[in-house]
C-alpha positions as CSV (number, residue, x, y, z in Angstrom):
1,M,11.7,162.0,76.2
2,T,8.6,163.5,77.7
3,R,8.2,166.9,79.4
4,W,8.1,165.2,82.8
5,D,11.4,163.4,82.2
6,L,13.1,166.7,81.3
7,L,11.5,168.4,84.3
8,R,12.8,165.6,86.6
9,K,16.3,166.1,85.2
10,L,16.2,169.8,85.7
11,T,14.9,169.6,89.3
12,L,17.5,167.1,90.3
13,L,20.5,169.1,89.0
14,P,21.6,171.5,91.7
15,D,22.9,174.2,89.3
16,E,19.6,174.4,87.4
17,R,17.6,174.4,90.7
18,K,19.8,177.2,92.0
19,A,19.4,179.2,88.7
20,I,15.6,179.1,89.0
21,G,15.8,180.1,92.7
22,K,12.6,181.6,94.1
23,A,11.2,182.2,90.6
24,W,9.6,178.8,90.3
25,P,6.0,180.1,89.8
26,L,7.1,182.2,86.8
27,F,9.3,179.4,85.4
28,F,6.4,176.9,85.6
29,F,4.0,179.4,84.2
30,L,6.2,179.8,81.1
31,V,6.9,176.1,80.7
32,L,3.2,175.3,80.9
33,N,1.9,178.2,78.8
34,G,4.7,178.7,76.2
35,N,4.0,177.9,72.6
36,A,5.9,175.6,70.3
37,S,8.2,178.5,69.2
38,N,9.2,178.9,72.8
39,K,8.0,182.6,73.0
40,F,5.5,184.0,75.5
41,I,4.2,187.5,74.8
42,T,2.7,189.0,77.9
43,S,2.6,192.1,80.2
44,Y,2.9,192.7,83.9
45,P,-0.9,193.2,84.3
46,E,-1.6,189.9,82.6
47,L,0.9,188.0,84.7
48,K,-0.4,189.7,87.9
49,E,-3.9,188.5,87.0
50,R,-2.8,184.9,86.1
51,L,-0.2,184.4,88.8
52,K,-2.0,186.3,91.6
53,E,1.2,188.1,92.6
54,S,2.3,191.8,92.6
55,P,4.0,193.2,89.6
56,S,7.1,194.0,91.7
57,T,7.4,190.3,92.7
58,I,6.9,189.2,89.1
59,K,9.6,191.7,88.0
60,K,12.0,190.3,90.7
61,W,11.3,186.7,89.4
62,K,11.8,187.8,85.8
63,D,15.0,189.7,86.6
64,S,16.4,186.7,88.5
65,L,15.6,184.3,85.6
66,V,17.3,186.7,83.1
67,E,20.3,187.1,85.4
68,H,20.8,183.3,85.7
69,R,20.3,182.8,82.0
70,V,17.1,180.8,82.4
71,I,15.1,183.1,80.2
72,Q,15.7,186.0,77.8
73,A,13.3,189.0,78.0
74,F,12.5,191.5,75.3
75,N,10.6,194.5,76.5
76,G,8.2,196.4,74.2
77,R,6.1,199.5,74.9
78,L,3.1,197.6,76.4
79,S,4.3,194.0,76.4
80,M,7.3,191.8,76.8
81,T,8.4,188.6,75.2
82,L,9.9,185.9,77.4
83,V,11.9,183.1,75.9
84,L,13.3,180.1,77.8
85,L,17.0,179.4,77.1
86,P,18.7,176.0,76.8
87,P,18.4,173.6,78.5
88,Y,15.2,174.9,80.0
89,D,13.6,175.5,76.5
90,S,13.4,171.7,76.0
91,L,10.5,171.6,78.4
92,V,8.4,173.7,76.0
93,T,9.7,172.3,72.7
94,C,9.8,168.6,73.5
95,E,7.1,166.2,72.4
96,Q,4.7,166.2,75.2
97,D,3.4,162.7,76.0
98,D,0.6,163.2,78.5
99,V,-2.1,160.8,79.8
100,T,-4.5,161.6,77.0
101,Q,-2.0,161.0,74.3
102,V,-0.9,157.7,75.8
103,K,-4.6,156.6,76.0
104,M,-5.1,157.8,72.4
105,K,-2.2,155.7,71.2
106,S,-3.2,152.6,73.1
107,D,-7.0,152.7,72.5
108,P,-7.9,150.4,69.6
109,T,-11.0,152.4,68.5
110,T,-9.0,155.6,68.4
111,R,-6.2,153.9,66.4
112,R,-8.8,152.7,63.9
113,L,-10.1,156.2,63.5
114,L,-6.6,157.5,62.9
115,D,-6.0,154.8,60.3
116,K,-9.2,155.8,58.5
117,L,-8.1,159.4,58.5
118,S,-4.9,158.5,56.8
119,S,-6.5,156.4,54.2
120,Y,-9.3,158.7,53.0
121,N,-9.1,161.7,50.7
122,N,-9.7,165.3,52.0
123,M,-13.5,165.3,51.2
124,S,-14.3,162.5,53.6
125,L,-12.3,163.7,56.6
126,L,-14.8,166.0,58.2
127,P,-17.1,163.3,59.8
128,L,-14.0,161.3,61.0
129,I,-12.5,164.4,62.5
130,A,-15.7,165.2,64.4
131,E,-15.8,161.6,65.6
132,L,-12.1,161.7,66.7
133,A,-12.7,165.0,68.5
134,S,-15.6,163.5,70.4
135,K,-13.5,160.4,71.3
136,I,-10.6,162.6,72.5
137,D,-13.0,164.7,74.6
138,N,-14.3,161.6,76.2
139,L,-10.7,160.3,77.0
140,E,-9.8,163.7,78.5
141,K,-12.9,163.6,80.8
142,K,-11.9,160.1,82.0
143,A,-8.3,161.3,82.8
């Protein structure tokens, strides 16, 4: 299941939509910027800069998401850690299947490069990795 399938499910369920409420900007920010361990370490000044909202609005959003058990927040001295709770965490931890990955899987040249990577020993990987990186960069530019 892709991230978009999960997002569609969450947005179609009334209880989940109601839980997120007006905090959609912060919710989407966490979903799209969270790491594989589902933790996002940030601060109000950083969120203010990235979301272009006042710290008081961001605090209201955060408090609402905590209250409705969408996220868990751990406050430090100068930073805070925000963690998405189930079922919302699946958007961050799922296998993400975006356009580039789909093209990469379906492109014969890229598949051959991936086969070469798996058949060679470690010393011969560097040129192939550079070639693969170039190919992926070209695919991303086309998307």
